[in-house]
N, C-alpha and C positions, 0 to 999 in steps of 0.2 A: 504493500500500500504506500502511496505517496503521502508525505506529511502535508497536512492541510492547514494547521493552525498558523496564524500569522503573528510574528513578533514585530517589535518596534521598527517602523519604516520599511518593512520588508515588502518587496515587489513580487518575489517568487522564492520558493524553497525547493523546487525541483526543476530539472532541465534535461533536454535531450542533447546528445552529442553524436558525432559520427567521425571516425578516424579518416585521415586522408586516403584516397584511393591510389592505386599504382600510377594513375595518370596525373596525379597532382602537379608534377612539374610542368604540365601543359596548361596550367590555369590561365584564365583571362586576366591579364595584368598589364599595367602601363609602367610598372616599376623598372628602373634601369638594371636592377640585379635579378630580374626574373629568370634569366638563363642560368643562374647559379643555384637554383633551388635544390636543396639536399633532402631527398625523400626520407632517408633514414633519420636524419636530424628532425625533420618535421614530425615523424611518428613519435619520436622521443619527446619532443616539445608538447605534442598533443596529450601524451600520457601524463606529463607533468601538469598540464593545464587541468585535466580531469582530477588529478590528485589534489590540486589546490582547491578546486570547488568542493570536493568531498571533505577535505579538512576543515572547510568553513561551514560544514553542515548541509550542503546542497545535496539532494538526492539526485544523482546523475544516472540517467538511463542511456545506455550506449546502443546505437544502431550499428549494423555491420557497414563496412566501407562499401561504396557504390561504384563498381567498375563502369567505365564509360563516361563518367562525369568528373572531370578534373577539379571542379570547384565545389564538389558536394560536401567537403568538410565544413564549408560555411553554411551550416544548417539553419542558422537564424533566418536566412532569407526565405525559407520555404513556407513559413506559416506564422500566424499569431495565435497563440493558444491561451485560453482562459480556463484555469483549473476550477474555479468556483462553480461555473455553469456548464463545464465540460463541453465547450464549443471551440472550434478552431476555424480561423479564416485561412484558407489555403491559397498561397500566392499564385499569381501568373507572372512569370519572370519577364522583365523588360529586356534582359539579355537572352536572345533566342537559344544560344548554345546550352543554357542551363535548364530549359524547359524539359520536364521529366523527372528532375530531382525530387519534386514535391510528392510524387506518387507514393513512394515507400513511406514518406513521413505521414501522409494522409492515412495509409493503412496502419502504421504503428500507433498513431493517435487513436484510431478507431478501436484498436485492441485495448487501449487504456480507457475506453468508454467515451471518447470525444465524438461529438457530431460535427461533421465537416461542412463548411460553407465555402464554395469555390468563387474566386474572383474570375469573372467571365470576360472574354474578349469583347471589345478591344481594350478593356481596362488592363493595366499592368500595375503590380504592387510587389515590392520586395521588402522583406523584414528589416533590412538595414536602413530603410527610410522611415521606420516607425519608432517614435520615442514615447514610451508609456510613462505616466506619472501616477502618483497615488492621490491626485487632487481632482479626480473626475474630469481630467483634461489630457488629451494626447496631441502629438504633433506628427505631421507627415511631410517628408521632403518631396517636392515636385522636381524630379531629376530625369536623367536619361533612362532610368530604370522604373520610375513610378510616375504615372500620369494622373490627370484629374479624375478619370474614371476609377482608378485605384483608390484615390483619396475618398471618393464618394462611397466605394465599397467598404472602406474602413469605418467611415462615419455610421453607415447603416449597421455594421456588425457590432460596433462598440455601444451605440446608442448614447453617446456623450459628445461633448464638444471636441472637435478635431481641428487644429489650426494647420492650414497648409503653408509650407515654407518654401518658396522658390529657392532652389539650391543648384548653383551652376559651377562652383569652384571645386566641388568634390562629387563623386558619383553616388554616394549615399549620405543622407543627413547625419547619421551617427558617426561619420568620419570627422564631423566638425563640432558636434554638440551632444552631450549626454546628461540625463537627469541623474542626480546623486542624492535624492531624498532631501528632506529639510527645506523644500522650496528653493533648491540650488541647482544650477547647471554648470558643467565644465564645458568651456566653449573656446573656440578659436575665432575671434571676431573678424579677422581678415578673411575667413572662409565662409561665413554665414552671417546674415544680417541679424545683429543682436537685438534689434527692435522687437522681433517676434517673441522675445523672452524677457520683456521689460518687467514682468511681474515676478521675476526670479532673481535671487542673488547670483551674479555671474562670476565664476572663478575662471579668469582668463588664462589660457595656455599660450605660452610664447610660440610665435609662428615657427621658430626653428625646432620646436618640440611638438609640432601639430599632431603627429601620430599618437601622442599621449592623451589626446582628447577622447579617444575611443576607449572608454573605461566602462566596467561593468559594476553596477552598484549592487551589493549583496545584502543590504539592510544593516541596521545597527551600526551605522557610520563606518562600514567596511567597504573598501573599493579594491577591485581587482584591476590592475593596470599593467601595461607592458614594462618590462625591465629596461633601464637605461635612460630615464628621463628625469634627472635629479631635480631640476627647477620645478617641474610640475608636481613631482612627489612631495617636495617641501611645501609648496603652496597648499596642497591638499592636507598635509599634516597640520599646518597652521590653522586650517579650518576645522580641525578636530577629527579628521578621518584616520582610521587605521588602514595602512596600505599593504596590500598583498601583491607582490611583483612576480610576473612570469615572463620567461623568455619566449617570444613569439616571432623571432627574426625571420624564419622561413615563411610564415604566413604573411608577414609584411611584404615580402617579395611578391606575393600573389594578391596584393591590395586588400588583405584581410587583417582584422584586429581581434581583440579579446571578446567583443560582443558578438562577432560573426561566428564564433566557434561553438556557440550553444544556443538552443532554442528554449527560452524560459517558459514554464507553465505559470502564467501570471495569476496572482491572487487579486484580480480586479474584476 
């Protein structure tokens, strides 16, 4: 059974993950070091990521790797799942090469008792463009991966206010801003218009550490973040957060971060 009780500021306490497939080095990426992806190291880093989540009390459920889909390790993009009402919005990828990844996630969630709602064409919606809060409010990036139809599908599914955020400088909204509880966001203001988050305390990430804006809030003032970004880590500690750092260098080469590697079962 998945833990269902919610502790202070917790957005989720269970998540799905999927290890990298053999084709992972062929990921869709604009990163200059994409051709240096080390699959063995990526597998090790993924194991360490899962261990970090489990050590923080997250119930991690692991799907098998998915051959034929190089980007399938980035399971966050496949769906938005709500544990309390056992409903899941299944993505329709804006990146055509990734269409099909969602099928096994839909099946797995069904086995956990979730009812699936599909995003229908021509709408597109990817999980990396969805920012959930515990305030009855969500945000969705309008990007090359998520369109207005996808935003409307999200509004219908959540039944709450969803703010659309035009996002052009990164391909997913969560590459530039993430909610970390306590009515606060971690944000790179050079990459996304901060006016959309005017009701939040904004913790600015230096542009040279922009990758560190992609953080995963674990509740109880705990943040999982990529290793190697000392200025951002220090700013978060000054805000009262406990930092858990993980090495995700190989996933960065594939334009992925710590949020991308897990699909939370949200307690909203």
